[in-house]
DSSP file (Angstrom, degrees, kcal/mol; ACC not computed):
  #  RESIDUE AA STRUCTURE BP1 BP2  ACC     N-H-->O    O-->H-N    N-H-->O    O-->H-N    TCO  KAPPA ALPHA  PHI   PSI    X-CA   Y-CA   Z-CA
    1    1 A X     >        0   0    0      0, 0.0     4,-2.0     0, 0.0     5,-0.1   0.000 360.0 360.0 360.0 -40.9   57.0   96.6    8.6
    2    2 A X  H  >  +     0   0    0      1,-0.2     4,-2.3     2,-0.2     5,-0.2   0.851 360.0  57.4 -64.6 -31.8   53.7   98.1    8.7
    3    3 A X  H  > S+     0   0    0      2,-0.2     4,-2.1     1,-0.2    -1,-0.2   0.914 106.8  50.1 -61.0 -42.8   54.3   99.4   12.2
    4    4 A X  H  > S+     0   0    0      2,-0.2     4,-2.1     1,-0.2    -2,-0.2   0.889 110.7  49.1 -61.0 -47.2   57.4  101.3   10.8
    5    5 A X  H  X S+     0   0    0     -4,-2.0     4,-2.0     1,-0.2    -1,-0.2   0.887 111.5  48.6 -67.8 -38.1   55.5  102.8    8.0
    6    6 A X  H  X S+     0   0    0     -4,-2.3     4,-1.9     2,-0.2    -2,-0.2   0.854 110.3  51.1 -66.9 -37.3   52.7  104.0   10.3
    7    7 A X  H  X S+     0   0    0     -4,-2.1     4,-2.6     2,-0.2    -2,-0.2   0.871 111.3  48.7 -68.5 -35.8   55.3  105.5   12.7
    8    8 A X  H  X S+     0   0    0     -4,-2.1     4,-2.3     1,-0.2    -2,-0.2   0.928 111.8  49.0 -71.9 -38.1   56.9  107.4    9.8
    9    9 A X  H  X S+     0   0    0     -4,-2.0     4,-1.7     2,-0.2    -1,-0.2   0.853 110.8  50.9 -70.7 -33.2   53.5  108.6    8.7
   10   10 A X  H  X S+     0   0    0     -4,-1.9     4,-2.6     2,-0.2    -2,-0.2   0.933 109.3  50.5 -64.0 -46.8   52.7  109.7   12.3
   11   11 A X  H  X S+     0   0    0     -4,-2.6     4,-2.4     1,-0.2    -2,-0.2   0.893 108.8  53.0 -62.9 -37.6   56.0  111.6   12.4
   12   12 A X  H  X S+     0   0    0     -4,-2.3     4,-2.3     2,-0.2    -1,-0.2   0.913 109.9  47.1 -65.3 -36.9   55.1  113.4    9.1
   13   13 A X  H  X S+     0   0    0     -4,-1.7     4,-2.4     1,-0.2     5,-0.2   0.892 112.0  50.3 -72.4 -34.4   51.7  114.5   10.5
   14   14 A X  H  X S+     0   0    0     -4,-2.6     4,-2.2     2,-0.2    -2,-0.2   0.904 109.3  52.5 -68.6 -34.9   53.4  115.7   13.7
   15   15 A X  H  X S+     0   0    0     -4,-2.4     4,-2.6    -5,-0.2     5,-0.2   0.930 110.1  47.1 -64.9 -43.9   55.9  117.6   11.6
   16   16 A X  H  X S+     0   0    0     -4,-2.3     4,-2.7     2,-0.2     5,-0.2   0.945 113.5  48.7 -64.5 -42.4   53.1  119.4    9.5
   17   17 A X  H  X S+     0   0    0     -4,-2.4     4,-2.5     1,-0.2    -1,-0.2   0.934 112.4  48.0 -58.5 -43.9   51.3  120.3   12.7
   18   18 A X  H  X S+     0   0    0     -4,-2.2     4,-2.2    -5,-0.2    -2,-0.2   0.923 112.7  48.7 -64.2 -45.0   54.5  121.6   14.2
   19   19 A X  H  X S+     0   0    0     -4,-2.6     4,-2.6     1,-0.2    -1,-0.2   0.909 111.5  50.6 -61.1 -44.2   55.3  123.7   11.1
   20   20 A X  H  X S+     0   0    0     -4,-2.7     4,-2.4    -5,-0.2    -2,-0.2   0.923 111.5  45.7 -63.3 -41.5   51.8  125.1   11.0
   21   21 A X  H  X S+     0   0    0     -4,-2.5     4,-2.4     2,-0.2    -1,-0.2   0.877 112.6  50.4 -71.6 -34.8   51.8  126.1   14.6
   22   22 A X  H  X S+     0   0    0     -4,-2.2     4,-2.4     2,-0.2    -2,-0.2   0.919 113.5  46.8 -66.8 -44.0   55.3  127.8   14.3
   23   23 A X  H  X S+     0   0    0     -4,-2.6     4,-2.4     2,-0.2    -2,-0.2   0.874 112.7  49.2 -70.1 -35.0   54.1  129.7   11.1
   24   24 A X  H  X S+     0   0    0     -4,-2.4     4,-2.0    -5,-0.2    -2,-0.2   0.938 112.5  49.0 -65.7 -44.6   50.8  130.8   12.9
   25   25 A X  H  X S+     0   0    0     -4,-2.4     4,-2.3     2,-0.2    -2,-0.2   0.933 113.2  46.3 -56.8 -48.7   52.9  131.9   15.9
   26   26 A X  H  X S+     0   0    0     -4,-2.4     4,-2.3     1,-0.2    -1,-0.2   0.912 113.2  47.7 -60.5 -46.5   55.3  133.9   13.7
   27   27 A X  H  X S+     0   0    0     -4,-2.4     4,-2.1     1,-0.2    -1,-0.2   0.802 110.2  54.1 -73.3 -24.3   52.6  135.5   11.7
   28   28 A X  H  X S+     0   0    0     -4,-2.0     4,-3.0     2,-0.2    -1,-0.2   0.942 108.9  47.2 -62.1 -51.7   50.7  136.4   14.9
   29   29 A X  H  X S+     0   0    0     -4,-2.3     4,-2.7     1,-0.2    -2,-0.2   0.906 112.8  50.7 -61.1 -41.4   53.8  138.2   16.3
   30   30 A X  H  X S+     0   0    0     -4,-2.3     4,-2.5     1,-0.2    -1,-0.2   0.938 112.2  46.1 -64.2 -46.3   54.2  140.0   13.0
   31   31 A X  H  X S+     0   0    0     -4,-2.1     4,-2.7     2,-0.2    -2,-0.2   0.912 112.1  50.7 -62.7 -43.5   50.6  141.1   13.0
   32   32 A X  H  X S+     0   0    0     -4,-3.0     4,-2.8     2,-0.2     5,-0.2   0.934 111.5  48.5 -56.8 -48.3   50.8  142.3   16.6
   33   33 A X  H  X S+     0   0    0     -4,-2.7     4,-2.5    -5,-0.2    -2,-0.2   0.949 112.0  48.1 -58.6 -49.2   53.9  144.3   15.8
   34   34 A X  H  X S+     0   0    0     -4,-2.5     4,-2.1     1,-0.2    -2,-0.2   0.911 113.7  47.9 -57.7 -46.1   52.3  145.9   12.8
   35   35 A X  H  X S+     0   0    0     -4,-2.7     4,-2.8     2,-0.2     5,-0.3   0.914 110.6  50.4 -65.4 -41.9   49.1  146.7   14.8
   36   36 A X  H  X S+     0   0    0     -4,-2.8     4,-2.5     1,-0.2    -2,-0.2   0.903 111.2  49.1 -68.0 -39.3   51.0  148.2   17.6
   37   37 A X  H  X S+     0   0    0     -4,-2.5     4,-0.8    -5,-0.2    -1,-0.2   0.883 112.6  48.3 -59.9 -41.0   53.0  150.4   15.2
   38   38 A X  H >< S+     0   0    0     -4,-2.1     3,-0.6    -5,-0.2     4,-0.3   0.913 113.4  45.2 -70.1 -44.1   49.9  151.5   13.5
   39   39 A X  H >< S+     0   0    0     -4,-2.8     3,-1.8     1,-0.2     4,-0.4   0.895 109.1  57.9 -68.9 -39.0   48.1  152.4   16.8
   40   40 A X  H >< S+     0   0    0     -4,-2.5     3,-1.1     1,-0.3    -1,-0.2   0.764  92.8  69.7 -66.4 -18.6   51.3  154.1   18.1
   41   41 A X  T << S+     0   0    0     -4,-0.8    -1,-0.3    -3,-0.6    -2,-0.2   0.650  92.7  57.6 -70.6 -10.4   51.1  156.4   15.1
   42   42 A X  T <  S+     0   0    0     -3,-1.8    -1,-0.2    -4,-0.3    -2,-0.2   0.643  81.4 104.0 -89.7 -15.3   48.1  158.1   16.6
   43   43 A X  S <  S-     0   0    0     -3,-1.1    -3,-0.0    -4,-0.4     0, 0.0  -0.462  70.8-137.9 -71.2 137.1   49.8  159.1   19.8
   44   44 A X              0   0    0      1,-0.2    -1,-0.1    -2,-0.2    -3,-0.0   0.566 360.0 360.0 -78.3  -2.4   50.6  162.8   19.9
   45   45 A X              0   0    0      0, 0.0    -1,-0.2     0, 0.0    -2,-0.0   0.434 360.0 360.0-125.1 360.0   54.1  162.2   21.4
């Protein structure tokens, strides 16, 4: 029984780490897009 509880807790930790990594990746893509758009605004053409 304890092994099952520990396995479920492990899966919960994996889920939190996965969600954090995906959120970080999406935020980084948005930041890079915003930065590229900002820098492109300085181009004369």
